[in-house]
C-alpha positions, 0 to 999 in steps of 0.5 A: 714544334719540336724536331720529332713532330716536324719529322712526323708531319713531313712523313705524313705529308709525303704519305698523303702525296704518295697516296694521291699520286697512286690514286691519280695514276690508277684513275688515269690508267682506267681512263686510258683503257677505254681511250685506246684499243684493247686486245685479248690474245689466246694463251694457246698461241705461240709467240709468232702466232700472237704477233701474227694475230696482233697484226691482223687485229690492228691492220689499218685500224686508224682508217676505221671511220668510227675510230676517227680521232682516237689513239690507235697507236697505243694498245692495252693487251690481255691474255685469255686462259682456261680460267677465263673460258670457264668463267665467261663462256658458259655455253661450252661446259667442256672447258676446264682451267687447263683449256687453251684459247686461240681466237682473239679479240680487239675492242675500241670504245666508240661514241655514245649511241653508236652501238656495237659493230663487229668485224671478223677479220678471219671468217674462214677461221671462226667456225661457230660464231658469227658477227651478229652473234658476237654483237648480240652477246656483247649487247645483252651482257652490257657491252655498249658502243664499241668497235670489235674485231675478231681473229684467229690464225687457227680454225676455232669456234671463236670462244676465246675471242668471246671470253676476251671481249668479256675479260677486257670489259671487266679489266678496263671497267671493273664493277664498282661494288659486289651488287654491280658485279652480280648484276653484270654476271647475271646479264652475261649468263643470260647472254651466254644462255642465248648463244646456247639456244641459238646454237641449238636452233641452228643445229635443228635447222642445219639443212633448212635453206630458208633459215638464218641465225640472224633471223633468230637474233632479231627475234630475240631482240624483239622479245627483249624489247617487248618484255621491257615495255611490259616490265611493270606488269610482269613485276606484279605477277606471280612466277607462274603468271609471269612465265605464261606472259613471257610465253605469250610474247615469245609465241607472238614474236615467233609468228611475226618473225616467221620462225614457226617451222624453225623452232620446235616446242622444245626449243621454244621452251628454251627461249622462254626460260632464257627470257624469264631469266632476262626479266629477272636481271637489271637489264629489263629496266635498262633504257640504253639496252633498248636503244642498243638492241633497236639499233642492232635489230634495224641494222641486221634487217637492213644489212644482215649478210644472211638475214631472210626477209622472206620469212616476214609474217603476213602482218609485216608484209601488210605493213610493208605494202602499206608503206609502199602505198604511201610512197606511191600516193605521195609521188602521185599527189605531187602531179595532181 
């Protein structure tokens, strides 16, 4: 082999090694992205406010039980700006590229099947979104098995933090191709539309003491899971028949969740339209979504801070009575 060929071969080998190193580094960075917590800070914060927000979001993070054994010392950081608000928070059409974000979020991946947990660290500063809303939006959009913290050093509606959740997801775990990105965007759009529907129902019931948005979110989870059960049937229907079938499911769940007085015909139409859109996304066949929604619903019913169990339908009341009777019969039979 002449000298020129040896040099050419050497350069080729070096190039190959260099490319391999770059690929390995990229894969390692992505892996570390979920192995450690990720923070998204609002671009409207001053340097001092950013540090204050970091301190709030990471306080005693190592003591969180679901993060036991995780590396909570190293943290990735992202900035949320107006473009992110426009892209991700579509339930607030007033945002522009020059808008500022202030509320911020932290996400840490948790073990498979653990579901999504949200802690609002500054509840007096987040004025329009609840922990249950963040959980519902994350799950519906495809963010599963995560511990999320929300914080703001200024009174804000919490949109910056929601955009931060979505941005971290896209940055740390980007879609592998255009089809996957399209599916992700469609699910996120449904999630944001749901938040708009929930806000509209909240507004309608602001003076109703027997109302809670947590009950609405449980109902929406019920509807989504019921629609997943009949997906095959829906897929064979015309658009008109599908909408009627979705309407039937919505009517049934409104009644079962005792929300007839809280949801006007106009608001019901918004719910139906949102759920029709849901059936047209890849989420309709996502079994993991079913599991995450089921866990979310059960936790809200059992532990929800504002959940109104007095809204149970007669059917649900009868179910509860039946369970209680079985318990009494069980203990009674012990002494026979």
